[in-house]
Every structure is written in structure tokens, then in C-alpha cells.
N, C-alpha and C positions, 0 to 999 in steps of 0.2 A: 454407492457410486461416489467417486471423488470428483470427477469432472468428465464431461463429454467434450472431446476435441474433434472438430470438423475441419478438414483441410479443404479450404475454398480457393486456394491460390490459382489453380488451373481452371476453375469453373466460374468464379465471380470475383471481380475486383472490388474488394471491400474498402472503398474510399472513406475518408473521415466522415463525410456527409451520410453515406450509406450506413456506416457503423452506428453513427449517432441515431439515425432514424430507426434502425433495427432495435436499438436499446429503448427508444421511445415507444415503439410498437409492441414491445415485450417487457413491460415494466416489472413483471413478476419474476423475470429471470435475471441472474447475475451473470453478465457477459463481459468478457475481455477478448482481445485479439492479440496474436503474437506478431513479431516482425516478419514471420514467414507466411503470413496470410491465414493462419489457423484461427478459427473461432472457438473460444473456450466457453462452455456453458457449465457453470458451477452449481453444485447442489447447495441447498441451504444448510446452515450449520445447526447443530443441536442447541438446546437451551443453555447448556453450560458454556459453550463457546460464545454464544450470543451475549451472555451476561459478562463474560471476561472482556469481550470486545467493547461492550458498552462502557465498562469501567475504564478501559484504556483510552477510548475516545473522549470520554467525559473529563478525565484528568488532563489530557493534552489540551482540550478545549478550555478548561478552567485556567490553565497556565497561560495559554495564548491570549485569553481575554485580559488577564492581569498584566501580561507583558506588553501587549499592544504592537509588537513589531512585525506580526504576521498573522496569518489565518490558519486555523486547524480545519481538517476535513475528515469526514467519515468514509466508510467503505462504499458509499453510493456515488462518490466523486470519481470521474474518469479523467485520466491524464494521458495525453498523446505524447509519447516519448520520442526522442530524436531518432530512434531506430525504426519507427513506424508502428510500434506496439501501442495498444490502448490498454492501460492498466488501471486498476482500482485498489490501491492498498487499503488495508484494514483501517489504518490511521495515517494521516500525513499532515505536513505543515509547510507553508510557503511564506517566505519573507514578503511583507507588504510592498516594499520598494520594487521587487521583481514583478508583482502583479500590476502595480500602477504603471510601470514602464511598458508592460506588454498591453495593458488595457484590453483583456480578452472579453469576448461575448459571454456574459454570465449564464446564458442558457445553453452553452456548448461545453464540450470537454475542454479542460485546460491544456493548451498546446505547449506544455513544458513538463520537466521533471520537478517533483517537489524538492525542497531542501532536506526534508526528513521524511522517512517512511517507517512504518512498523507493520509487520505481518504477524498474525497470531495463528499458530498452527492448531487447526481443529482436528478432531478424531478422524475425519475423512481425508485430510490433506496428506499428500505424498511429500515427505521431507526433501527428497532430492529436487523435486519440482519447485518447491518453495526456495530452496537454496539457489537454484538457477535464476529464479525470479528476483531474488534479492541482489544477485550479482548484476543482473540486467539493470536494475535501478541505479546501482553505483556506476556502471558503465555509461549510463545515459545522463549522469550529472548530479545524482543525489549525494549529499554531503555526509549523511549519517543514516544508517538503517539498522533496525532491530528485528531479528527473527526470534519471536518468543515461542518456545516449545514446551508447553505444560506436560506433555507425555514423557519427555526425557528430563524435565526439570532443568532446562538449559535456555540460555539466551545467547545468540550469536550476534556479534556487533560487526557491522560492515562499514568500512571507511574507504574513500578513494586512495589508491596507491599503497594500501596496507593489507597485510594478511588478515583474514577473519579472526576475531577474538571470541572464543567460546567461554562463557561463564557458567559454572555449575551451581544451581540453586541460589542465584543472587537474591538478596532481599529487596534491592532497589537498583535502578539504572539512572545514570546521569545523562542529561542532554548535552553535556560537554559544551564546546563553544558554538555549536549550531543552535541549541536551545538553552541559552545561558540561564541558570537558576532552576531549570526543570529537573525534578527528581521524581521518577515514577516508582511508587511503592508497589511491589509485586506480590504482596501477601495474598491478595484476593484474585490475582491473575494467574499465578503459577500453581495455586492450590487446586 
């Protein structure tokens, strides 16, 4: 099973509060919702994907701690995007100044798009669905996105106003001007 998608739009209005409560009541499930009112129930990943994602999140978190200009988040963090979708990228980062200006409730979903997102394709993930999700992030204000695909040994880089850039078997990725100085070593993530 890759994901179970329930169309609730005509049955239940899944408000921010109801979605958040649904997540709290079902902490063992990985839930997202689309801008169309669909509820996505995602299967857990296998151990290899879990390890890859742990490395990705750890490296982003280590850089964020040293850099100090923003906060890194793991896949358990929900973001309410401007199109109404509730998404939880595998790894993400938000500039501290944006968080401080918004002053969001720390016990709720963040009502904003991150500045940076990374999605790591697991064996169960549909590539087209992930590509659409990455484009949705960019359309909602994300400045830089990486779709890391170990199955095809590729990374697709997403930037606003630009065509996607596909890299074949890169050894590392640069955080560019969004994550200045961050370089992700892919040796244990693409392998």
C-alpha cells in the first residue's frame, strides 16, 4: 500500500481544527490532507527509508543549529499551506524571522509554507504523486525543494519560477542561497 486517499469533501468539512484533532486522536497514523478535501493516510516506510530520512533530518538539523537563522523540522511537523492543504514534508526548514513575525501556537500546525522542503522517495511512494506534491510546495511559497529518489539515483530540484532540475547520481546537494553553507552529502542517502 502506498497511501489510502479518502475523499471527504462532500461528506465532512475538514477544518484546520478538525484535521489537527484527527491527527491527535490517531497519533500512530501519518496523515495529510489535500487542497481538494481529500484525507491521505500514508503507510509507514521500511527500515531503509527510515534510516535515510533520519540521516537527512539529522544533517539539516545539525546545520540549522550551527547556522541559527532558522529551525529544522522532521516529518512529524504539519504545515497548513496557502491552498488549504495540510502537508508534512520529510524534512523542512523555516527562517526564524518568519516564525517570530507569525508567532504561531507551538501546539498546532504551522500556518505557512516552509522556506525549504525535502521529500525522500520510499519504495512505496508513487513518483508522480511526489512530483505533484513538490510542485504544490513551490506554488505555495517554498523557495527550494529537493525530491530525493534513491530508486532512480536522482534528485530533482524545485525552485519558484524555474524549470525542475534533475541531477543524476549527485554526490551532494547545495542549499544555495536558501540554506547558505548547507551541503548535504548523499553517500548514505542515495545508496
